N, C-alpha and C positions, 0 to 999 in steps of 0.2 A: 633757093626755097621761097615759096610765095607765102602768103599769109595764112593760107588754107593748111598749108603743110607745117607752119610754125605752130597752128592751132593744135595739130595732132601731136606735136612734140610737147606742147604745153598741158595737153590732157595726159599724157603719159607721165606726167611729173606731179599730178595731183596728190594730195594728202602728204606732202613733206612737212615736216614739223621740227622744232627745236626752240630753245630760249637763249637769250644772251644777256638776260637782265631787264630792267625797266627802261622802256623807250618813252611810254606814254603816248600823248598826241604830238605829232612831229610835223614841222614845217618841211615840206619836200619841194624842191624846185623842179617844176614840170620841165624847165628847159634842160636839167641835167639828170637825166634817168639812167643810173648805171647800177649794176649788180652782177656777179659772174659765177658760172659753173659750168659743166659739160653735161650732155645727155649721157645717161647711164648705160654702160655695156651690159651684156648678159652677165648674171651672177652679181652685178654691183647692187648695193642696197642703198637708198638715200640716207643721208644722216640724221638723227634724231638726237639732237644736244641735251634735251631733259631741262631740268629746272636748276642748271648749274649757273653761278656767276664766277666767271674766270677774270682773276686779277691780271695786272700788267705785269706784276711780279713773276706769277706763275707761267705766263706766255713766255717772257724773258728766260726764264730757267729752262723751260722746254725748247726753247730754241738752242741753248747750249748743249743740252742732253741729246737732242736729235742730231745735230752736227757731229758730235763726238761718237755716238753709239749706232746710228740709224741711217745716215746718209751715204755710207759705203754702199749698201745694198739698195735702199729704195731711191737714192740720189737726192741732190741739193733740193729739188723741186717735188720730191715724192712720187715721181711718175716712172721709175725704171722697171718696177715689176709689173708684168702684163695684167691688163684689166683693173690696176689699182692707181689711183692718182690722190695721194694723201692730201695735197694741197687743195685740191678742188672738192674734197669730201667723197670720192668714189672709192668704196670698198668692196670686198667680196665677203658676203656672209657676215657682215658686221653692220649694225645700225647704232646701237646705244652706245653711251660712254662706258657702262659696265662690258659691253662686248669687246669695245677696244682694250679695256684694263685687262680683260681676260686672255686676249690674244697676245698683247705685249708680255704678260706674266707668265704665260704657258707655253707660248711658241705656236707655230701652226705650220702646215704644209709638210707633215711627216718629217719634221728636223730642217726644212729650208728655211724657216725663220726659227732662230734659236729663242728660248726664253731669256727675258731680261731681268736681272736682279737689280730692281730699282726700289727707292724709297718712296713712301707714300708722297712726300713732296715731289720728287722727280717723276712720279707716274702721273700726277695731276698736271704737272708742267707738261709733259708730252702731249697730254690729252688736249689741254688748253691751247698749246701752239697749233696742234692738228685743226682744231676748231676755229681758230682764228686765220686760218687760211696761210699759214706759214710767214705771218707778217709778226716779227718778234715785238712790234709796238702796236699790234691790233687788238681786238676784242672778238670773241666768238659772236657769230651772227644766228638770227632766227631764220629759218626758211619755211615758208608757208605753202600755200596752193597755187600751182603755177596756171591752172586754168582760170581761177580768179584773178590772178595777176594780170593774165593776159587781157581779160574783160577791163580791168583797170587802166591798162596801158592804153587801150585803143578807145577807152571810154572816159570816165570821169577824171581819171589822171591827166588827160591831154597831153600824154607824152608823145603820141604820134602826130601831133599838131607841128612838131618841130623836128624830131628824130626819124631817120629812115631805117627801115628793117627790111632786108632781103629785097633790095630794088624798088621797095614802095615807100611813099612818103616823101616829105621835102627835105630839103638839103640845109635848112637854116641852123641846125645843131648837129653835133657830131653824129655819125652813122653808128648805129649800135648792132649791126648785123653779127659782128664777131665779139661782142663785148664778153661773152661768156668765156672766151678762150684767153684773154688779154688781161683780165682784172681778177684779183682774188676777192671772195665774199667779203672779207673784213674792209679792204680798201674801199669797195664799191659801197658798202653800206655806209661808210664814213662820208663819202662823196654824196649820197643821198641825204644824210642828216646835215651836212654843211655844203649845200649846192654852191655857193659863193667860193669856197675854197677848192672844189673840184674843177673849176673853169681853168684850163690851161690858157695861157697867153694868146697863143694862136686861135683860140675859139671865143674870145672875149666880144660882146656886142660892142659896136661902134656907131657913132653918128658923126658924118661929115658934112660939111657945108662948103660949098665951092665958092669962088669968088664971084660967080654970077649967081649965087644964092641958091643953088640946087641943093636939097637936102636928102642925103643918103643914109639909110640905116643899114645894117646887116651884120656880119660876122668877119673879124679880122682873120686873114690867112696867112698873110706876111707882110713884113715891114723891115725896111732898110733906113739909112740915113735920109734919103731923098724921096722915096716912094712908100706907099701902103697899097696892098692888095686885099680886096674885100668880096666876100659873096653877099650881095645885095640882098634886100627883101623879096626881090622878085627872081632869086637865084641866078643872077647873073654875075659871072666873074668879071671884075672891074679894077683898073689900076689907076692911081691918081699920083701926081706929082705933088709933093707937099707944099711947094710953092704957089700951087694953083688952089689951095684950101684956105678958106678963111678960118674954119675952125675944125679940130680933130679931136673928138673926145671918146674914150674908151672906158666902159662901165667894167666893174668888178662883180656886177650882179647878173644873174641869169636874165635874159630876154624877157621872160614870162615871170609872173608873180608866183609865189609857192601854192602849192596845193595842199590843204589841210586833210592828212590820213592819220589814222590810228595805227597802233602796233601791228595788228593783224594785216591791216592792208600794206604797210610797209614789208612785212614777211611775204606776202602774196607776190608783190612787185619783185622782191629778191629771187624768188622761186621762177618767175616766168623769165626774167632777164637772164638767168643763170642757163637757161635752155639754148640762148642765141649763140652759136658757135662758128658762124660764117659758112655752115654747110648749105651749099645750094641744091 
């Protein structure tokens, strides 16, 4: 899928909304742009979280209730029912938390989903767990406007300066073409809010100086006792023997400084990145 097609996907996701509490202005690492969801199938509605604040206690309770009462039919990851992926917020005819509450309490599908007799705390927990992307230690996320998020990704956010999407862009940071299929919204929001924590060891920026004083910067791809492999700043794959290096420095910070974005912009980036599913 080229950027033009990705743009059509993003426009199709415009207008998503939701709340996860106060984020205020947030420092986002342009070198680590992550958040995830799938394109909606027919009859699926975007999630609208509303003005709810979900506590970690509610999410953890919801995890236990889901495992004991829901996973048999919906599956551990919430994707066994056709056209529904609870983990990724894909529902049929359901939008708000009140919609979810009604379906859980009353059942649906002419008896295919039975009504659940849950206490108020258990009901709140199930909804919180779904909104947290099935992450028992997660938080609910806000999803904004995907079209605005795309403009931010390719514009002021500088995400495309490092990240590759659908065969376009550099390889100096992880490819995000399928990020919407491999990360939950809650996990990826956390990665955005704390870019340094999101850096996997294999992707950390490095600076090498050889014994003949050549300086190489890039991304570490692999390392063993005697060698290190890096993708350098010109996107060349290079292997160095450690005995041939005068210095070898590994950074725990993204290669680019953070970009200052407000809560709405964070939500918009979430919405756009959730559309990246690896579909060519």
